N, C-alpha and C positions, 0 to 999 in steps of 0.2 A: 521432770519427764511428762508429765499434766499440761503444764501450761505448755510448751514446746506442741504435742499433740493438738493443744485447741490451738493455737497459732496456723498449725497446720491448713488444719479442719476452714479456718476461718479465711485463710488463704483460697486454699483449693474453689471455697463459693466464693468465696469474690472474679475468682476465675471461670467458675460458670457462669457468671451470672454477667461475664464481663462479654464471653462469647457469646453469652446468647441477645445478647444488645446488641452485639455488632452482624449480626446475623437478620436481626429483626427491623434494624438501621439500614445494612448496607447489602442485606442478601440482595436477588434479584433468581429470579426461575430464568427460562431459557422463555423465550419466546417465539408461542408456537409459527413456523413456516406460514402455512397460509394467510398469517394476522400481520408480518412483515410484506409476505407479495401483496395484499393490498395496497399500501401504504409505500412502500419502496421501489417496485415493480409499473409500467405502464402499458402503454400499447404500443411500446417500440420493442419490450421487455421481450426474449425469449428465453429458453429449456432446451440448453443441448445432453443428451444426452453421451453419459466420457468418462471413462474408466471408473464406473461407479460414479457417479458424482449426476445432477444434474447442473450443468454450468448454466449463472446466467448473461447473459449477453445481448445487449443491442449490438443491431445492423443499420444502419441509417444515408441517407442522400443517396446519393445517383447511386444506385445499380448497375451500371453503366461504365462501371471507373475501375478501368485497369489496373489500376493502382489503388489501389486504401488504404487509408488510414487505420492505423493499428496502438489505440490509446490503452494504456494498460499503471495499473496505480499504483501504490508503496505500499507498506505496512500498516493494517490495521485500518485500514480505505476501505472504497471500493469505489465501481466505475466513476459515484454518485459526483465524486470530487475531478468528475471531466467534465460534466455536462453545461457549462459554458461553452467551454470549446468548444465539444460536438455538437453543441445549437447554430452556432456561427462558421465553422467548416461548412455541413452537410449539406451545406449550399452550395456548394460547387464538387463536394469531393462523397465517393461512400466512406462513411463514419465506422471501426466498431472498434469494443470497449465489451471487458469483463470483469465480472466477478471472479480476485484470482480466486483458488481454492484457499481456504484458513480465512476466508472475508467474503463482506455480503449475505449474497442468497444464497451462494455455491457451495457452500459450510465446510469441511473438512479434506483434504485428500484422502478416502481411505485405509490408507496403508500406510498412514501419520508421517511421510516421509518430504522433510521439508527441505531440501537437500537446493540448490539453486538450478545441480542438474536435470532431476526433477520436475521443477517449471518448467525448463527450457523443451523436458517433453513434450508435458500436457501443452503448452502452445505450438507446438508443432503440428500434435494431434488437430488440437483445436482449428486451428487454422489450412488445415488439408478438412478438416470433416469438408471446412464453409466453401474448400477448394477453391483456396486463392496460392499463385504459383510465387507471385511475386506482390511487397508490398511496403509503406513509408511506415518505420516503428517507433512511437512515441515512450517512454517510460517514464515517473518516475519514483525518485528513489528506488523501494527494492523491484519497481517495476523495469526502474533503465538498468539496475544490474541482470535484468531479465533480456529485457530489448540486446545490449549490447552481448551479454553471451549467446543469443537464438545467432543475433544478425556475424557471431565469429565463428559458431556451431553452419552456419546453416547462408554463407554470404548469396550465393545464389538467389535467396528467398529475396531479399529485403533489397532497395534500393535506395531510401537512403533511413538516416538515424539522428532520432532525435532525444536526448538527453538533459531532462530536467532534477536534478539535484539528486543526480544518480549517486548509486553505492557500486561498492568495486573493490575499492582499496581502500587500508585497515584507515580504520576511522580513527580521530582523536575531536571529538566533542566536543565541545562548548557548554551546552545543556544536553540533558538530555529527558525525553516527555513521562512523566510519573507509572504509568502504564508500562514502557517498555524495561524501567527501570522495578518492576513490579514482581517483571515478569524472567527476572533472571535473580534474583532471591532465594533460594533455597526457603523451605516450607511457606513463603508468603504466595511464591507460583504457582500453592497448591492449593491457598486458599484461594487465587484470584480464579479461579474458575467459576467460583460459591457468589463470594463475596466481589462485589466489581463495585464502589461507586462510582453516582456517575458523576463525582465532582471529578473523580481521576481524570474520567473522558474528556470532561471540561477542561481542567487544566494540561493536558497532551495535547486537544486541538489549542492549544494559548498559546503553546511553548512552541510550536513548529508556522507560526504567526507571526511576522513583526508588527502590524496591526491587531493589533487582542479588539478592537470595538468591531470587526470584520469578524468575528465568534461571534455569532448569534444561537438564540435560544434553538434551532431550528434545524442548525447545524449539530452541536453540540448535540441533540436528541437522534440525529442520522449515524452520525457518527455511535453513538451510546449504545443504541437498540440494534441494530446491525450486529453489536460484538457478541449479541442477546440470540441471535440463532443460535439453536441446536448444535454441541460442538464447537464454534469458532471461540467459546474460551481457553479452551484445551488448545485448541488448533495455535494462537495464539502464542499460549508457553512456547509447547512448542515447536513452535517456528525460529522461536529463539536461541533454543538446542540443538538444530540444525548444522549438522560438519558444514564445515567450510575451506573451501578448497582455496589457499592465497596466493600458489604459484599459478591461477588461472587469468592473472590480470596482465598474465604476458600477454597474451591473445588480444588484449587492445592494441597493444602497436600495430599489428596484422588488417587490423579492419584496415579499407579500402574506401567504404563507404563515403557519402560526401555528411559531416557530422554536425546539425546544433548542438551547441555544447551549453547548454542556458541553465541559471543559478540565482539563486537573491541572493545576496550581496549580502544580508542580515540574518542568513538561516545558520542557527546556534547545533541543528543536530548531525549535519555531513558540511563543513565549515566548508569557508569559500574558495578554501587553497585549495582543492579538493577536484574544486576548474581548474587548475592551473595542472594541475596534474594529468587531467586527460588532455587538455588543452595541449600541453607538451607529447602524451603518447600519442595521439593521435593524428595520422600522418596526412587525416584531408578535414581539416575539422575547419568548423567558426564560432566564437563564443562570444557567450552575450550575459553581461552581467545588469542584474536585474534590483538598482536601487530599490530601498524602503521594501526587500522583499524579502522576505521566510523561505521555510522549506519546500513551501507548494503555488509556488507560483502561479501554476495556471487556475489553481482556486483563489487563492488571496489576492492576486492583479489578473484577473482574466486577459481586460481588452487590449490591456500596455503589452503583454506575455506573447499572446495571439499577431499581433501585429510582425512579431519578431518572427513567431513558424511562418506565417503569410510571406516574408521577402524570402526566407530558404526554402521555401517551399517552389519559388518561380524562376530559381536558381537550377 
């Protein structure tokens, strides 16, 4: 009996030591918001009071443009993922992008509700505050899902729709970013809000790129550090627990707006066959598959993907 107790005590001590080491090596405190603003906001950044949040957004380009382009990022990203697109498009258009609640400098929804309907309501409130009556909406991944759901809910407010590796249908991923996996595993997801290795952020970004040589240290730092904004890690986990309306895809067939469906051929998170599903269900769309590109073509191959967008906007 003494041997058993001694063994158990030893195991407990080793477990405690292991936990301490993990916390010391991989535990990260939240980065103060002002410090993040100093690095990731710029002269174009504004902060809109909306539903108890200070929404980080940028409104650039031709303010006389009556049909602004709205750019919406995906899960775990921020408005920065559209940096190259915005820099080019703002030469001739009004371009607006925001950090969605749960991500970037905006931070979490105060009520912790991350279902798509809530995001659609958020987007409508955001555009109403900017007094935008009609626009062109482009969204990537989660942003794409919000974009088509918004179009279905408010058809009179959307002139054209651009879906970039968009979510919406039931997904059978070929590969999932490690951070996405961690956010779904009991116990692990709770630890994830305190213990967040930078290596997980790096592996997650590499997972959604086809050409991993383009995943720079600066890019990884941006994704990782914005995750450490107060509340974002818990929000990241909560987002994966949000309710999901599987019948909402029926709305896609009713969308009449001209739609560009753009997809990275090597997207393993939302595989390219999902692009074919959108193409089949949308009555008025253009399908473009981009070879040698992953889940975020607007960030990985901005010039090539922008060529497609410019042609679509001319139609």
